[in-house]
N, C-alpha and C positions, 0 to 999 in steps of 0.2 A: 272758697267762699261763694255763696250765691250772689249773683249780680245785684239783685234788688236789695239785699242786706248791705252789700258794699256801698251802693248808692246812698242808702239811708245814713250810713256811717260818715261818708264824705259830706253829705248835707249837714249833718250834726256838727262836724268840725268847722265847716264854713260859718254856721250860726255862732259857734263859740267864739271864733275869731272876730266876728262882727260885734258881738257883745263886748269883748275885751277892748275893741277899738272905739266903742261908744256909738257905733252906727246902728245898733239894734238894742232894744230894751229886753232884759231877761224877763221871761214869763213867770218864773218862780225863783225865790231866793231862799236858800237854806242857810241858817246861821248856826255856827258851831255851838254857841252857848245854849241855843234852844234844844239841840240834840243832847247835850250833856245834862241839862236840867230835867229832861224827861224821866219820869219814874219807871222803875222796873215793874213789870206785871207780877202779880201773885203767882208764883210758879206752880204751887199745888193746884190752884183753881184753873190755871191754864192747862195743866196736864189733865185735870178732870174734864175740861171742855173737849179735849181730844179723845177722851175715853180710853186712855192708855195706862198700862201699868208703869211703875217707875222704871223698870228695865227697858220697856219699849220706848218710853219718852226719852230716856237717856240715850238710847241708841239712835233715835231720830235726830237728837241734837248733837250727837257725836261726843258725848261726855260720859264720865263714869257714873254708875248708880250712886256711889258715895258722894260725888259732887252734887248730884241732884237732891239727895237726901239732906245734905248740908244747907242747900238753898231753901228747901221746903221747910226745914225746921228752924230757919233763921240763924243758924250758926255762922253762915257766910252769905255774902251777897254776890250775885253775878256782876262781872265787870267787863268792860271793853266790848269785844265782839259778841260775847255771850249775851250781854245785856241788850245789844242791838238785835240779835237774833230772836230773843224772847219778845221784844217789842214787835218785830215783824210777824212772829207767830201769833201774837195776840190780835194784831190788826188785820192780818191776811193769812189765816190758817191754811187756806188752799195753796198758797205759794210754798209754804214749808212742806206740805205733803207732796206737792208736784215735783220737788227736787230729790225725793228719796228714790233709791234705786230698786227697792223691793217693798212690798207691803209691810206695814208695821203691825197691823192687827193680827192677833193670834188666830191661827186656823183651828177649826174644830176637828177633833180626831174622829175617825170613823170607828164605829163600834162593830166588831166582828160578830156576825150572826151565827 
């Protein structure tokens, strides 16, 4: 591990301990009920925003095309981690794209002359 990252991690742990002990006030608070109440983004619209096919978007999310189609057609609703991932994708699409190992956009085929 790089030394600067390790130092940041140690500092973060020290701050956490100080907050728990009441010596430091937390700069932000996340409440579980707020996270659970948050709505799930419209999956079809979100996919359209990315400009991806169903197969490409399903691959990006790590789910089957059937699951994606069920979400888009309202037969099922995303739950748990999938719901959170969709909220992250809606709020910060660049984050979702940055963690992919390979490009998800289709490549154009070369036409032989």
